[in-house]
All heavy atoms as TSV, in Angstrom:
chain	resi	resn	atom	element	x	y	z
A	1	MET	N	N	31.033	-4.140	-21.962
A	1	MET	CA	C	30.433	-5.107	-21.079
A	1	MET	C	C	30.129	-4.436	-19.739
A	1	MET	O	O	30.902	-3.630	-19.230
A	1	MET	CB	C	31.395	-6.265	-20.911
A	1	MET	CG	C	30.763	-7.470	-20.345
A	1	MET	SD	S	31.826	-8.881	-20.600
A	1	MET	CE	C	30.577	-10.059	-20.795
A	2	ALA	N	N	29.010	-4.772	-19.173
A	2	ALA	CA	C	28.550	-4.119	-17.958
A	2	ALA	C	C	29.279	-4.602	-16.712
A	2	ALA	O	O	29.241	-3.953	-15.687
A	2	ALA	CB	C	27.055	-4.341	-17.788
A	3	GLY	N	N	29.902	-5.725	-16.755
A	3	GLY	CA	C	30.596	-6.239	-15.581
A	3	GLY	C	C	29.604	-6.830	-14.595
A	3	GLY	O	O	28.712	-7.581	-14.968
A	4	SER	N	N	29.746	-6.489	-13.350
A	4	SER	CA	C	28.873	-7.059	-12.328
A	4	SER	C	C	27.630	-6.206	-12.075
A	4	SER	O	O	26.783	-6.584	-11.289
A	4	SER	CB	C	29.642	-7.217	-11.025
A	4	SER	OG	O	30.056	-5.944	-10.569
A	5	GLU	N	N	27.535	-5.048	-12.708
A	5	GLU	CA	C	26.361	-4.201	-12.522
A	5	GLU	C	C	25.195	-4.709	-13.367
A	5	GLU	O	O	25.378	-5.086	-14.512
A	5	GLU	CB	C	26.678	-2.763	-12.921
A	5	GLU	CG	C	27.686	-2.092	-12.030
A	5	GLU	CD	C	27.890	-0.636	-12.408
A	5	GLU	OE1	O	26.945	-0.044	-12.965
A	5	GLU	OE2	O	28.981	-0.125	-12.160
A	6	PRO	N	N	23.990	-4.709	-12.806
A	6	PRO	CA	C	22.835	-5.148	-13.592
A	6	PRO	C	C	22.479	-4.110	-14.656
A	6	PRO	O	O	22.682	-2.913	-14.472
A	6	PRO	CB	C	21.717	-5.268	-12.561
A	6	PRO	CG	C	22.130	-4.358	-11.456
A	6	PRO	CD	C	23.634	-4.372	-11.442
A	7	VAL	N	N	21.964	-4.596	-15.763
A	7	VAL	CA	C	21.559	-3.710	-16.853
A	7	VAL	C	C	20.137	-3.241	-16.560
A	7	VAL	O	O	19.227	-4.045	-16.387
A	7	VAL	CB	C	21.615	-4.454	-18.205
A	7	VAL	CG1	C	21.159	-3.547	-19.324
A	7	VAL	CG2	C	23.024	-4.956	-18.459
A	8	THR	N	N	19.963	-1.926	-16.481
A	8	THR	CA	C	18.643	-1.359	-16.194
A	8	THR	C	C	18.328	-0.276	-17.219
A	8	THR	O	O	19.224	0.291	-17.834
A	8	THR	CB	C	18.588	-0.742	-14.783
A	8	THR	OG1	O	19.599	0.255	-14.694
A	8	THR	CG2	C	18.836	-1.789	-13.713
A	9	SER	N	N	17.045	-0.007	-17.360
A	9	SER	CA	C	16.632	1.050	-18.272
A	9	SER	C	C	16.591	2.377	-17.527
A	9	SER	O	O	16.496	2.408	-16.304
A	9	SER	CB	C	15.253	0.731	-18.859
A	9	SER	OG	O	14.276	0.832	-17.862
A	10	PRO	N	N	16.633	3.506	-18.247
A	10	PRO	CA	C	16.568	4.812	-17.574
A	10	PRO	C	C	15.271	5.032	-16.804
A	10	PRO	O	O	15.249	5.768	-15.830
A	10	PRO	CB	C	16.694	5.818	-18.716
A	10	PRO	CG	C	17.344	5.071	-19.819
A	10	PRO	CD	C	16.920	3.643	-19.660
A	11	ASP	N	N	14.190	4.379	-17.224
A	11	ASP	CA	C	12.916	4.540	-16.523
A	11	ASP	C	C	12.962	3.969	-15.109
A	11	ASP	O	O	12.223	4.398	-14.238
A	11	ASP	CB	C	11.789	3.863	-17.295
A	11	ASP	CG	C	11.483	4.581	-18.592
A	11	ASP	OD1	O	11.862	5.761	-18.704
A	11	ASP	OD2	O	10.878	3.969	-19.474
A	12	GLN	N	N	13.817	2.986	-14.881
A	12	GLN	CA	C	13.895	2.378	-13.561
A	12	GLN	C	C	14.605	3.274	-12.556
A	12	GLN	O	O	14.545	3.037	-11.367
A	12	GLN	CB	C	14.608	1.034	-13.641
A	12	GLN	CG	C	13.817	-0.014	-14.373
A	12	GLN	CD	C	14.601	-1.299	-14.546
A	12	GLN	OE1	O	15.817	-1.278	-14.635
A	12	GLN	NE2	N	13.891	-2.411	-14.583
A	13	HIS	N	N	15.275	4.293	-13.023
A	13	HIS	CA	C	16.004	5.179	-12.133
A	13	HIS	C	C	15.195	6.426	-11.753
A	13	HIS	O	O	15.652	7.228	-10.954
A	13	HIS	CB	C	17.324	5.618	-12.776
A	13	HIS	CG	C	18.233	4.464	-13.066
A	13	HIS	ND1	N	18.840	3.724	-12.075
A	13	HIS	CD2	C	18.614	3.901	-14.227
A	13	HIS	CE1	C	19.563	2.785	-12.614
A	13	HIS	NE2	N	19.445	2.848	-13.923
A	14	LYS	N	N	14.001	6.576	-12.326
A	14	LYS	CA	C	13.161	7.723	-12.000
A	14	LYS	C	C	12.590	7.551	-10.597
A	14	LYS	O	O	12.193	6.455	-10.210
A	14	LYS	CB	C	11.999	7.840	-12.985
A	14	LYS	CG	C	12.397	8.265	-14.360
A	14	LYS	CD	C	11.163	8.390	-15.232
A	14	LYS	CE	C	11.523	8.807	-16.627
A	14	LYS	NZ	N	10.332	8.858	-17.481
A	15	PRO	N	N	12.535	8.613	-9.828
A	15	PRO	CA	C	11.916	8.478	-8.507
A	15	PRO	C	C	10.414	8.264	-8.642
A	15	PRO	O	O	9.760	8.863	-9.490
A	15	PRO	CB	C	12.230	9.811	-7.825
A	15	PRO	CG	C	12.491	10.763	-8.942
A	15	PRO	CD	C	13.047	9.950	-10.076
A	16	GLY	N	N	9.880	7.408	-7.809
A	16	GLY	CA	C	8.455	7.122	-7.852
A	16	GLY	C	C	7.679	8.069	-6.965
A	16	GLY	O	O	8.225	8.936	-6.290
A	17	HIS	N	N	6.393	7.906	-6.979
A	17	HIS	CA	C	5.514	8.732	-6.155
A	17	HIS	C	C	5.054	7.889	-4.974
A	17	HIS	O	O	3.888	7.524	-4.846
A	17	HIS	CB	C	4.325	9.231	-6.970
A	17	HIS	CG	C	4.738	10.066	-8.138
A	17	HIS	ND1	N	5.222	11.336	-7.985
A	17	HIS	CD2	C	4.765	9.803	-9.467
A	17	HIS	CE1	C	5.523	11.837	-9.173
A	17	HIS	NE2	N	5.255	10.918	-10.084
A	18	ARG	N	N	5.997	7.558	-4.106
A	18	ARG	CA	C	5.727	6.689	-2.969
A	18	ARG	C	C	4.735	7.323	-2.006
A	18	ARG	O	O	3.812	6.676	-1.519
A	18	ARG	CB	C	7.034	6.376	-2.252
A	18	ARG	CG	C	6.885	5.559	-1.013
A	18	ARG	CD	C	8.223	5.214	-0.405
A	18	ARG	NE	N	9.122	6.336	-0.323
A	18	ARG	CZ	C	9.285	7.081	0.774
A	18	ARG	NH1	N	8.600	6.820	1.843
A	18	ARG	NH2	N	10.133	8.085	0.782
A	19	LYS	N	N	4.917	8.599	-1.720
A	19	LYS	CA	C	4.042	9.288	-0.759
A	19	LYS	C	C	2.601	9.336	-1.280
A	19	LYS	O	O	1.657	9.159	-0.510
A	19	LYS	CB	C	4.579	10.703	-0.530
A	19	LYS	CG	C	4.090	11.326	0.723
A	19	LYS	CD	C	4.596	10.573	1.924
A	19	LYS	CE	C	4.688	11.469	3.109
A	19	LYS	NZ	N	5.106	10.756	4.287
A	20	ALA	N	N	2.438	9.571	-2.581
A	20	ALA	CA	C	1.089	9.603	-3.159
A	20	ALA	C	C	0.435	8.228	-3.066
A	20	ALA	O	O	-0.772	8.123	-2.813
A	20	ALA	CB	C	1.148	10.065	-4.612
A	21	GLY	N	N	1.219	7.185	-3.235
A	21	GLY	CA	C	0.680	5.833	-3.105
A	21	GLY	C	C	0.246	5.519	-1.687
A	21	GLY	O	O	-0.784	4.880	-1.461
A	22	GLN	N	N	1.027	5.976	-0.727
A	22	GLN	CA	C	0.672	5.759	0.673
A	22	GLN	C	C	-0.598	6.521	1.040
A	22	GLN	O	O	-1.475	5.986	1.719
A	22	GLN	CB	C	1.816	6.187	1.580
A	22	GLN	CG	C	3.024	5.286	1.489
A	22	GLN	CD	C	4.186	5.792	2.306
A	22	GLN	OE1	O	4.183	6.931	2.765
A	22	GLN	NE2	N	5.197	4.961	2.475
A	23	ILE	N	N	-0.689	7.755	0.585
A	23	ILE	CA	C	-1.894	8.548	0.862
A	23	ILE	C	C	-3.113	7.913	0.200
A	23	ILE	O	O	-4.192	7.827	0.794
A	23	ILE	CB	C	-1.692	10.011	0.404
A	23	ILE	CG1	C	-0.648	10.691	1.288
A	23	ILE	CG2	C	-3.004	10.779	0.430
A	23	ILE	CD1	C	-0.210	12.051	0.788
A	24	GLY	N	N	-2.944	7.433	-1.026
A	24	GLY	CA	C	-4.042	6.771	-1.726
A	24	GLY	C	C	-4.490	5.502	-1.022
A	24	GLY	O	O	-5.692	5.213	-0.938
A	25	ALA	N	N	-3.545	4.750	-0.481
A	25	ALA	CA	C	-3.895	3.521	0.237
A	25	ALA	C	C	-4.649	3.833	1.528
A	25	ALA	O	O	-5.616	3.152	1.867
A	25	ALA	CB	C	-2.640	2.715	0.538
A	26	VAL	N	N	-4.219	4.862	2.240
A	26	VAL	CA	C	-4.902	5.239	3.485
A	26	VAL	C	C	-6.308	5.754	3.181
A	26	VAL	O	O	-7.279	5.397	3.877
A	26	VAL	CB	C	-4.077	6.282	4.269
A	26	VAL	CG1	C	-4.873	6.849	5.427
A	26	VAL	CG2	C	-2.782	5.665	4.765
A	27	LEU	N	N	-6.448	6.564	2.141
A	27	LEU	CA	C	-7.785	7.058	1.771
A	27	LEU	C	C	-8.690	5.919	1.321
A	27	LEU	O	O	-9.889	5.908	1.624
A	27	LEU	CB	C	-7.672	8.122	0.684
A	27	LEU	CG	C	-7.049	9.452	1.111
A	27	LEU	CD1	C	-6.930	10.395	-0.079
A	27	LEU	CD2	C	-7.863	10.090	2.223
A	28	SER	N	N	-8.134	4.950	0.611
A	28	SER	CA	C	-8.930	3.788	0.197
A	28	SER	C	C	-9.371	2.967	1.403
A	28	SER	O	O	-10.506	2.473	1.439
A	28	SER	CB	C	-8.115	2.907	-0.751
A	28	SER	OG	O	-7.810	3.596	-1.929
A	29	ALA	N	N	-8.481	2.826	2.384
A	29	ALA	CA	C	-8.845	2.095	3.597
A	29	ALA	C	C	-9.961	2.818	4.343
A	29	ALA	O	O	-10.897	2.184	4.855
A	29	ALA	CB	C	-7.618	1.920	4.496
A	30	LEU	N	N	-9.879	4.139	4.400
A	30	LEU	CA	C	-10.946	4.905	5.052
A	30	LEU	C	C	-12.266	4.772	4.297
A	30	LEU	O	O	-13.339	4.686	4.913
A	30	LEU	CB	C	-10.545	6.372	5.173
A	30	LEU	CG	C	-9.414	6.669	6.160
A	30	LEU	CD1	C	-9.022	8.145	6.090
A	30	LEU	CD2	C	-9.819	6.283	7.568
A	31	ALA	N	N	-12.198	4.751	2.975
A	31	ALA	CA	C	-13.422	4.577	2.177
A	31	ALA	C	C	-14.019	3.195	2.411
A	31	ALA	O	O	-15.252	3.051	2.505
A	31	ALA	CB	C	-13.110	4.783	0.696
A	32	LEU	N	N	-13.170	2.177	2.526
A	32	LEU	CA	C	-13.674	0.836	2.808
A	32	LEU	C	C	-14.345	0.778	4.180
A	32	LEU	O	O	-15.388	0.138	4.343
A	32	LEU	CB	C	-12.536	-0.183	2.737
A	32	LEU	CG	C	-12.022	-0.524	1.342
A	32	LEU	CD1	C	-10.755	-1.355	1.437
A	32	LEU	CD2	C	-13.077	-1.260	0.553
A	33	LEU	N	N	-13.738	1.433	5.152
A	33	LEU	CA	C	-14.334	1.440	6.487
A	33	LEU	C	C	-15.636	2.232	6.506
A	33	LEU	O	O	-16.550	1.908	7.270
A	33	LEU	CB	C	-13.344	2.004	7.503
A	33	LEU	CG	C	-12.127	1.119	7.773
A	33	LEU	CD1	C	-11.155	1.831	8.699
A	33	LEU	CD2	C	-12.549	-0.222	8.350
A	34	ALA	N	N	-15.741	3.274	5.681
A	34	ALA	CA	C	-16.983	4.046	5.609
A	34	ALA	C	C	-18.110	3.221	4.995
A	34	ALA	O	O	-19.284	3.462	5.286
A	34	ALA	CB	C	-16.762	5.322	4.809
A	35	MET	N	N	-17.778	2.250	4.165
A	35	MET	CA	C	-18.798	1.409	3.536
A	35	MET	C	C	-19.437	0.440	4.520
A	35	MET	O	O	-20.471	-0.160	4.214
A	35	MET	CB	C	-18.184	0.616	2.384
A	35	MET	CG	C	-17.839	1.432	1.181
A	35	MET	SD	S	-17.197	0.353	-0.098
A	35	MET	CE	C	-16.361	1.537	-1.117
A	36	ILE	N	N	-18.851	0.283	5.693
A	36	ILE	CA	C	-19.450	-0.597	6.695
A	36	ILE	C	C	-20.800	-0.040	7.139
A	36	ILE	O	O	-21.728	-0.795	7.431
A	36	ILE	CB	C	-18.486	-0.780	7.893
A	36	ILE	CG1	C	-17.288	-1.613	7.445
A	36	ILE	CG2	C	-19.178	-1.444	9.067
A	36	ILE	CD1	C	-16.228	-1.799	8.506
A	37	CYS	N	N	-20.921	1.286	7.160
A	37	CYS	CA	C	-22.182	1.923	7.556
A	37	CYS	C	C	-23.130	1.938	6.363
A	37	CYS	O	O	-23.471	2.989	5.822
A	37	CYS	CB	C	-21.921	3.344	8.039
A	37	CYS	SG	S	-20.793	3.452	9.412
A	38	GLY	N	N	-23.563	0.781	5.953
A	38	GLY	CA	C	-24.452	0.687	4.809
A	38	GLY	C	C	-25.758	0.032	5.189
A	38	GLY	O	O	-26.031	-0.252	6.355
A	39	ASN	N	N	-26.570	-0.230	4.205
A	39	ASN	CA	C	-27.882	-0.836	4.456
A	39	ASN	C	C	-27.861	-2.318	4.087
A	39	ASN	O	O	-28.758	-2.818	3.431
A	39	ASN	CB	C	-28.969	-0.101	3.673
A	39	ASN	CG	C	-28.710	-0.112	2.187
A	39	ASN	OD1	O	-27.659	-0.562	1.748
A	39	ASN	ND2	N	-29.669	0.369	1.413
A	40	HIS	N	N	-26.820	-3.027	4.503
A	40	HIS	CA	C	-26.743	-4.446	4.224
A	40	HIS	C	C	-26.932	-5.238	5.512
A	40	HIS	O	O	-26.691	-4.755	6.601
A	40	HIS	CB	C	-25.402	-4.798	3.567
A	40	HIS	CG	C	-24.212	-4.354	4.354
A	40	HIS	ND1	N	-23.660	-3.117	4.218
A	40	HIS	CD2	C	-23.468	-4.983	5.300
A	40	HIS	CE1	C	-22.639	-3.000	5.038
A	40	HIS	NE2	N	-22.499	-4.113	5.712
A	41	GLU	N	N	-27.376	-6.467	5.334
A	41	GLU	CA	C	-27.588	-7.338	6.486
A	41	GLU	C	C	-26.477	-8.377	6.508
A	41	GLU	O	O	-25.917	-8.724	5.479
A	41	GLU	CB	C	-28.941	-8.042	6.384
A	41	GLU	CG	C	-30.104	-7.097	6.460
A	41	GLU	CD	C	-31.435	-7.809	6.333
A	41	GLU	OE1	O	-31.448	-9.046	6.372
A	41	GLU	OE2	O	-32.447	-7.113	6.202
A	42	GLY	N	N	-26.171	-8.860	7.669
A	42	GLY	CA	C	-25.120	-9.856	7.802
A	42	GLY	C	C	-23.784	-9.195	8.062
A	42	GLY	O	O	-23.591	-7.996	7.867
A	43	LYS	N	N	-22.862	-10.000	8.532
A	43	LYS	CA	C	-21.550	-9.472	8.908
A	43	LYS	C	C	-20.436	-9.886	7.956
A	43	LYS	O	O	-19.289	-9.496	8.137
A	43	LYS	CB	C	-21.192	-9.941	10.328
A	43	LYS	CG	C	-22.131	-9.411	11.380
A	43	LYS	CD	C	-22.036	-7.902	11.452
A	43	LYS	CE	C	-23.028	-7.338	12.443
A	43	LYS	NZ	N	-23.102	-5.897	12.375
A	44	VAL	N	N	-20.747	-10.677	6.943
A	44	VAL	CA	C	-19.707	-11.124	6.019
A	44	VAL	C	C	-19.116	-9.936	5.275
A	44	VAL	O	O	-17.886	-9.828	5.128
A	44	VAL	CB	C	-20.275	-12.171	5.029
A	44	VAL	CG1	C	-19.234	-12.558	4.002
A	44	VAL	CG2	C	-20.747	-13.398	5.778
A	45	GLU	N	N	-19.960	-9.027	4.832
A	45	GLU	CA	C	-19.466	-7.844	4.126
A	45	GLU	C	C	-18.591	-6.980	5.032
A	45	GLU	O	O	-17.564	-6.460	4.609
A	45	GLU	CB	C	-20.627	-7.001	3.592
A	45	GLU	CG	C	-21.473	-7.695	2.557
A	45	GLU	CD	C	-22.661	-8.428	3.176
A	45	GLU	OE1	O	-22.702	-8.545	4.420
A	45	GLU	OE2	O	-23.513	-8.889	2.427
A	46	ASP	N	N	-19.031	-6.842	6.287
A	46	ASP	CA	C	-18.266	-6.039	7.243
A	46	ASP	C	C	-16.888	-6.635	7.480
A	46	ASP	O	O	-15.890	-5.916	7.573
A	46	ASP	CB	C	-19.014	-5.928	8.573
A	46	ASP	CG	C	-20.312	-5.164	8.444
A	46	ASP	OD1	O	-20.495	-4.467	7.424
A	46	ASP	OD2	O	-21.145	-5.255	9.371
A	47	ILE	N	N	-16.822	-7.953	7.586
A	47	ILE	CA	C	-15.540	-8.621	7.813
A	47	ILE	C	C	-14.614	-8.401	6.623
A	47	ILE	O	O	-13.424	-8.108	6.791
A	47	ILE	CB	C	-15.758	-10.121	8.091
A	47	ILE	CG1	C	-16.488	-10.295	9.427
A	47	ILE	CG2	C	-14.450	-10.880	8.079
A	47	ILE	CD1	C	-16.979	-11.696	9.691
A	48	TRP	N	N	-15.129	-8.542	5.411
A	48	TRP	CA	C	-14.306	-8.340	4.218
A	48	TRP	C	C	-13.823	-6.896	4.116
A	48	TRP	O	O	-12.655	-6.645	3.810
A	48	TRP	CB	C	-15.088	-8.712	2.951
A	48	TRP	CG	C	-14.971	-10.165	2.623
A	48	TRP	CD1	C	-15.868	-11.137	2.903
A	48	TRP	CD2	C	-13.868	-10.798	1.961
A	48	TRP	NE1	N	-15.401	-12.336	2.462
A	48	TRP	CE2	C	-14.184	-12.162	1.873
A	48	TRP	CE3	C	-12.675	-10.344	1.442
A	48	TRP	CZ2	C	-13.329	-13.079	1.278
A	48	TRP	CZ3	C	-11.819	-11.263	0.847
A	48	TRP	CH2	C	-12.142	-12.604	0.770
A	49	LEU	N	N	-14.710	-5.948	4.356
A	49	LEU	CA	C	-14.323	-4.542	4.265
A	49	LEU	C	C	-13.269	-4.190	5.306
A	49	LEU	O	O	-12.265	-3.536	4.992
A	49	LEU	CB	C	-15.555	-3.650	4.423
A	49	LEU	CG	C	-16.555	-3.672	3.270
A	49	LEU	CD1	C	-17.824	-2.931	3.661
A	49	LEU	CD2	C	-15.943	-3.074	2.025
A	50	ALA	N	N	-13.472	-4.617	6.535
A	50	ALA	CA	C	-12.503	-4.329	7.594
A	50	ALA	C	C	-11.183	-5.050	7.338
A	50	ALA	O	O	-10.102	-4.495	7.565
A	50	ALA	CB	C	-13.076	-4.723	8.946
A	51	GLY	N	N	-11.261	-6.280	6.845
A	51	GLY	CA	C	-10.046	-7.038	6.549
A	51	GLY	C	C	-9.216	-6.415	5.441
A	51	GLY	O	O	-7.983	-6.322	5.540
A	52	LEU	N	N	-9.864	-5.978	4.388
A	52	LEU	CA	C	-9.146	-5.336	3.284
A	52	LEU	C	C	-8.555	-3.993	3.697
A	52	LEU	O	O	-7.435	-3.643	3.307
A	52	LEU	CB	C	-10.067	-5.169	2.077
A	52	LEU	CG	C	-10.434	-6.462	1.355
A	52	LEU	CD1	C	-11.474	-6.186	0.269
A	52	LEU	CD2	C	-9.213	-7.119	0.753
A	53	ALA	N	N	-9.294	-3.251	4.510
A	53	ALA	CA	C	-8.773	-1.976	5.013
A	53	ALA	C	C	-7.558	-2.220	5.906
A	53	ALA	O	O	-6.549	-1.506	5.814
A	53	ALA	CB	C	-9.859	-1.225	5.771
A	54	ALA	N	N	-7.631	-3.233	6.759
A	54	ALA	CA	C	-6.497	-3.561	7.627
A	54	ALA	C	C	-5.297	-4.013	6.807
A	54	ALA	O	O	-4.152	-3.646	7.114
A	54	ALA	CB	C	-6.901	-4.641	8.621
A	55	LEU	N	N	-5.530	-4.781	5.760
A	55	LEU	CA	C	-4.434	-5.230	4.897
A	55	LEU	C	C	-3.736	-4.048	4.235
A	55	LEU	O	O	-2.495	-3.993	4.181
A	55	LEU	CB	C	-4.966	-6.202	3.839
A	55	LEU	CG	C	-3.935	-6.747	2.848
A	55	LEU	CD1	C	-2.918	-7.610	3.575
A	55	LEU	CD2	C	-4.630	-7.518	1.752
A	56	LEU	N	N	-4.499	-3.100	3.735
A	56	LEU	CA	C	-3.906	-1.903	3.132
A	56	LEU	C	C	-3.062	-1.127	4.142
A	56	LEU	O	O	-1.947	-0.688	3.830
A	56	LEU	CB	C	-5.000	-0.989	2.575
A	56	LEU	CG	C	-5.561	-1.338	1.207
A	56	LEU	CD1	C	-6.748	-0.438	0.894
A	56	LEU	CD2	C	-4.513	-1.205	0.144
A	57	LEU	N	N	-3.581	-0.973	5.341
A	57	LEU	CA	C	-2.843	-0.225	6.358
A	57	LEU	C	C	-1.592	-0.974	6.806
A	57	LEU	O	O	-0.555	-0.358	7.056
A	57	LEU	CB	C	-3.749	0.077	7.547
A	57	LEU	CG	C	-4.892	1.047	7.249
A	57	LEU	CD1	C	-5.786	1.198	8.472
A	57	LEU	CD2	C	-4.359	2.388	6.793
A	58	ILE	N	N	-1.648	-2.296	6.891
A	58	ILE	CA	C	-0.469	-3.091	7.248
A	58	ILE	C	C	0.608	-2.956	6.184
A	58	ILE	O	O	1.798	-2.840	6.500
A	58	ILE	CB	C	-0.865	-4.567	7.469
A	58	ILE	CG1	C	-1.640	-4.701	8.773
A	58	ILE	CG2	C	0.355	-5.479	7.479
A	58	ILE	CD1	C	-2.281	-6.056	8.977
A	59	ILE	N	N	0.210	-2.941	4.916
A	59	ILE	CA	C	1.180	-2.781	3.829
A	59	ILE	C	C	1.854	-1.421	3.908
A	59	ILE	O	O	3.079	-1.299	3.760
A	59	ILE	CB	C	0.493	-2.998	2.462
A	59	ILE	CG1	C	0.125	-4.470	2.295
A	59	ILE	CG2	C	1.383	-2.531	1.319
A	59	ILE	CD1	C	-0.740	-4.756	1.099
A	60	VAL	N	N	1.077	-0.371	4.157
A	60	VAL	CA	C	1.649	0.982	4.252
A	60	VAL	C	C	2.592	1.082	5.451
A	60	VAL	O	O	3.698	1.605	5.339
A	60	VAL	CB	C	0.527	2.046	4.336
A	60	VAL	CG1	C	1.093	3.399	4.683
A	60	VAL	CG2	C	-0.225	2.109	3.018
A	61	ILE	N	N	2.169	0.560	6.588
A	61	ILE	CA	C	3.018	0.622	7.785
A	61	ILE	C	C	4.286	-0.207	7.579
A	61	ILE	O	O	5.384	0.215	7.960
A	61	ILE	CB	C	2.225	0.152	9.023
A	61	ILE	CG1	C	1.142	1.176	9.350
A	61	ILE	CG2	C	3.142	-0.062	10.219
A	61	ILE	CD1	C	0.142	0.707	10.385
A	62	GLY	N	N	4.151	-1.370	6.979
A	62	GLY	CA	C	5.329	-2.191	6.699
A	62	GLY	C	C	6.306	-1.504	5.766
A	62	GLY	O	O	7.528	-1.577	5.958
A	63	ASP	N	N	5.795	-0.820	4.765
A	63	ASP	CA	C	6.655	-0.088	3.835
A	63	ASP	C	C	7.400	1.035	4.546
A	63	ASP	O	O	8.598	1.227	4.341
A	63	ASP	CB	C	5.819	0.476	2.689
A	63	ASP	CG	C	6.661	1.192	1.657
A	63	ASP	OD1	O	7.645	0.589	1.181
A	63	ASP	OD2	O	6.335	2.346	1.329
A	64	VAL	N	N	6.701	1.760	5.411
A	64	VAL	CA	C	7.335	2.861	6.147
A	64	VAL	C	C	8.433	2.322	7.068
A	64	VAL	O	O	9.536	2.867	7.128
A	64	VAL	CB	C	6.278	3.653	6.946
A	64	VAL	CG1	C	6.933	4.608	7.929
A	64	VAL	CG2	C	5.362	4.396	6.008
A	65	VAL	N	N	8.149	1.224	7.764
A	65	VAL	CA	C	9.130	0.657	8.694
A	65	VAL	C	C	10.344	0.136	7.942
A	65	VAL	O	O	11.491	0.365	8.347
A	65	VAL	CB	C	8.473	-0.456	9.546
A	65	VAL	CG1	C	9.516	-1.244	10.316
A	65	VAL	CG2	C	7.450	0.139	10.486
A	66	LEU	N	N	10.120	-0.566	6.834
A	66	LEU	CA	C	11.249	-1.102	6.069
A	66	LEU	C	C	12.106	0.013	5.484
A	66	LEU	O	O	13.338	-0.085	5.472
A	66	LEU	CB	C	10.745	-2.020	4.950
A	66	LEU	CG	C	10.225	-3.382	5.386
A	66	LEU	CD1	C	9.674	-4.140	4.185
A	66	LEU	CD2	C	11.303	-4.178	6.069
A	67	ARG	N	N	11.500	1.069	5.004
A	67	ARG	CA	C	12.277	2.181	4.455
A	67	ARG	C	C	13.030	2.924	5.557
A	67	ARG	O	O	14.139	3.393	5.340
A	67	ARG	CB	C	11.370	3.138	3.696
A	67	ARG	CG	C	10.924	2.566	2.382
A	67	ARG	CD	C	10.081	3.542	1.616
A	67	ARG	NE	N	9.482	2.938	0.465
A	67	ARG	CZ	C	10.090	2.801	-0.713
A	67	ARG	NH1	N	11.291	3.262	-0.883
A	67	ARG	NH2	N	9.465	2.233	-1.714
A	68	ARG	N	N	12.435	3.045	6.718
A	68	ARG	CA	C	13.108	3.737	7.823
A	68	ARG	C	C	14.332	2.951	8.281
A	68	ARG	O	O	15.346	3.520	8.655
A	68	ARG	CB	C	12.138	3.915	8.989
A	68	ARG	CG	C	12.764	4.692	10.140
A	68	ARG	CD	C	11.776	4.980	11.229
A	68	ARG	NE	N	10.723	5.836	10.718
A	68	ARG	CZ	C	9.499	5.860	11.183
A	68	ARG	NH1	N	9.162	5.062	12.178
A	68	ARG	NH2	N	8.591	6.662	10.680
A	69	ASN	N	N	14.234	1.618	8.255
A	69	ASN	CA	C	15.360	0.783	8.685
A	69	ASN	C	C	16.371	0.558	7.576
A	69	ASN	O	O	17.362	-0.129	7.795
A	69	ASN	CB	C	14.848	-0.555	9.186
A	69	ASN	CG	C	14.078	-0.423	10.482
A	69	ASN	OD1	O	14.275	0.524	11.230
A	69	ASN	ND2	N	13.184	-1.347	10.739
A	70	GLY	N	N	16.122	1.080	6.393
A	70	GLY	CA	C	17.064	0.955	5.296
A	70	GLY	C	C	17.024	-0.393	4.600
A	70	GLY	O	O	17.950	-0.732	3.875
A	71	LEU	N	N	15.982	-1.157	4.804
A	71	LEU	CA	C	15.882	-2.469	4.186
A	71	LEU	C	C	15.224	-2.423	2.815
A	71	LEU	O	O	15.122	-3.428	2.139
A	71	LEU	CB	C	15.108	-3.426	5.096
A	71	LEU	CG	C	15.745	-3.644	6.467
A	71	LEU	CD1	C	14.824	-4.501	7.327
A	71	LEU	CD2	C	17.101	-4.302	6.318
A	72	ARG	N	N	14.759	-1.248	2.435
A	72	ARG	CA	C	14.108	-1.074	1.141
A	72	ARG	C	C	14.523	0.272	0.582
A	72	ARG	O	O	14.650	1.251	1.299
A	72	ARG	CB	C	12.599	-1.083	1.352
A	72	ARG	CG	C	11.885	-1.801	0.288
A	72	ARG	CD	C	10.468	-1.989	0.663
A	72	ARG	NE	N	9.802	-2.231	-0.602
A	72	ARG	CZ	C	8.552	-2.380	-0.760
A	72	ARG	NH1	N	7.756	-2.302	0.264
A	72	ARG	NH2	N	8.057	-2.596	-1.926
A	73	SER	N	N	14.746	0.311	-0.723
A	73	SER	CA	C	15.172	1.584	-1.306
A	73	SER	C	C	14.022	2.327	-1.930
A	73	SER	O	O	12.966	1.843	-2.129
A	73	SER	CB	C	16.241	1.354	-2.348
A	73	SER	OG	O	15.752	0.501	-3.350
C-alpha cells in the first residue's frame, strides 16, 4: 500500500523542457508582433495580435516568478 504518497507513473518524474517552452513562447510572441506590420486594414487584427503576444509573455513571466519564489516545482 502506498500510504499517504500519491501514486504516479515514472513518466511524471522526468524533467521537462521548461526553458525550451519559455523560449518558444517568447519567439511566438515576437512572431505575432511582427505580423502587425502587414497589409491589412483596421485595428481589430492588431489588437488581437498584440493581446495574444502580451498573454504569452505574461504567462512566461508568471511562470518565472512563481518558480523563483518556490511556489511551483
